[in-house]
N, C-alpha and C positions, 0 to 999 in steps of 0.2 A: 608535496604540492596546495596549493589553493585553490580553489574551487576557481574554475576559469571557463574560457569560450573556445579552448584549442582545436579541442577534439570538431567543433561546431563548424569552425572556421578552415579545419583541414579537408572537411566533407564539399564545405562550399567552394573549396579551390578545385575540386574533380567537378562540379559542375552539380551538388548534389543540395538544392537549397533547402528545402523540409526535411529537415531532421528532428525524430523524435526524441525526446528524451523519455524513457519507460523507467518507474520503479513501482515498489508495492509497499502494503504495511500490514500485519497481520499474520506473519507466518509462524510466529512463536507462540500466541496466545489460545487459552484452553476454550474459548468459545469464540465465536462471531464469524462472519465470512472472511475471506482473504482480497483485500481490495489493490487494486492496481491502478496505476495511470500512466497518462503519453502526453507529453506537452511540446508543443514545436513553438518555440520562443522565436519573436523577429532578434536579430543584431544588433540592434540598440536597448536590448534589455540584460546584454554580457555581463553589465557592473551594475545589476538591481540588487545585490546582496543576496542571491537565494544561496543554501546552504542546506547540508546533511540536515532534514526534519528534526533527527535525535538531537542536533546543538542548539536548539531553537527552544524559546518559551511557547507555551499554549497560545500565548497572546499573539507572538511576532507570526508565529505559523497562521492566524488566524489574519493575522492583516497582510500574509504574502497573499494566502488564498483568495480573499477578496480582491485581492491586486491583478490576481492572475485574471480570476475570472469575469472581472466588469473590462479587461485589457482586449480592445478592439481585434489588435493584432496577434493575440496568443489564440491559438488551436490545443484545443485540451478535450478530454474524455477520461471517464473512469470507467472499469470492469471488476467485475467481481467473479468472486468462485463462492458459492453456499458451504452452510456446513457441510450438505447431504454430500457435495462433490467434495469437500477435503473427505470427506468421511470413505467414499467411495473409489476416490480416484489416489489419494495420499496427498500431502500439503504442500510437495512438491509439483508434481501435475497440476495440482489445483491452481497453484499461481503463477504457472505459465498458462495456463486458460485463461485466468483475467488478466494478465500480461496480452492475450489474443484478442480478448474481448475489447479492451480499452483503446488498443491498436485500430480494430475495426469502427468503435464507435467514431474516431476522430472525424474531424468535416471534411477534410483532404487525407488524402494517402500519403504516407511520407515517403522519402525514396530512398532511408536510411534509417535504423533506430540505433539508440545508443542505450544497452541494458546495463542496469546495478546488477554486479552479481556475475554468474554464468550464464552460456549461452542458452538461449529456450527453444527449446523442440516447438515445431510446430509455429511460429511468429511468421506473419503473411508477409514480411518487407528484409530485405537484407539487414542484417543486424550488427553491434559487436557489442561485445558483453565487456563491461569494464568493472573489474573487480576493486569494491571503494568508490563507485562510480557516484553517488550522491556526495560525496566530498571533492570530486574533482570536477563534474562537466556541470554546467549551469542548469542545463537542462534535463539531466537527469535530478537533479535535487530540486528544481522545479517540480517535477515529476513526485519526489518522495513527499511533498508538502502537500500537495494535493491529494495524493492517496491517504496522508497520515489525516488530514484534516477530516477527510470524509468516510474514514471509516470510524474516528474517535466520534464525530456525528450521529453513526449508525449503533456504536455503542452505547451511547445514551438514549435511544430510544429502545433499544433493549432496556436497558435499566427502567424505565418506565414500564416495560413488561414484566420483568423479572428483576424487583427493587432487594430482593432478600438476596442476592450476590455481589452487589455492589459495581455493578460494571459500568456507572459514570467514572467511578473513583480511580480502578486500576484496568479499563478497555478490557477485561478479559484473560491479563497476561496470570501465572499462575503464583500470586504474594500470597501470605499466610491471610491473610483475613479470606481469601479466595477459596485456597483450599479448606478451609472450615467450614464456609458457607457450602460447598461440596460435600462434604460429610455430613453435614447438617442435614442438608434437605436432599441429597442425591442431585445428578445432573438435571436442567432445564430443556427445552426445546434446541438452544441455542448453544448446547455445547457440544463441541467435539470426540466425540466416542471411542475415535478411535485413537486418541491422546491417552497416555496411560494414566495421568492423575483423575481423568474423566471416567473409564473405566474401572478401577480401583471403587471408587463412589457409587457408580452404579451398581457394582455387585453388593456394598454393603453401606446404603445410605444411612444415619444414624435418625432417632426419632428427633423430631424439632422439640425444643424444651418448650 
């Protein structure tokens, strides 16, 4: 099924007009925060070409991000959970915390949220969990774009602080070049020490050549 506005319309029929799509970026990487976004779209943007951020090029994501953030009728916010919170809480709970923060930061409280994936414990509004929602709901797709672009920009900033790890290229994911940098240099303050490859590198970093 193509990405559409049917879930949002069904809620509008019930009198719920402020429906937020919620998604995250950065659950899997070895470094950097996890970022969530919440987006409330006007109905006339139902066919604006939003889709799962992973299916879009970086240039297209940036284009849609600029469109969303400049549109007067789009309500949006992001939230994040830090590396320290990920290590302390675990990645699932930290992801849920980022989603709670994104919802709380919206200019208006939604009457309902459509959340990508599984139910979110502690979300401050009623919500429906939609597995694969970033490819099914336009609002969730918009949130996935917002979260992905926001996090990618944060990783570019971290790359300037820790250039030896290549964050600008891989955004913290465990690609071979990143794992090799971890072996050579050990983890940086931006790394998630509760993740196994980082913990292993922390125990026995190689001397830099």
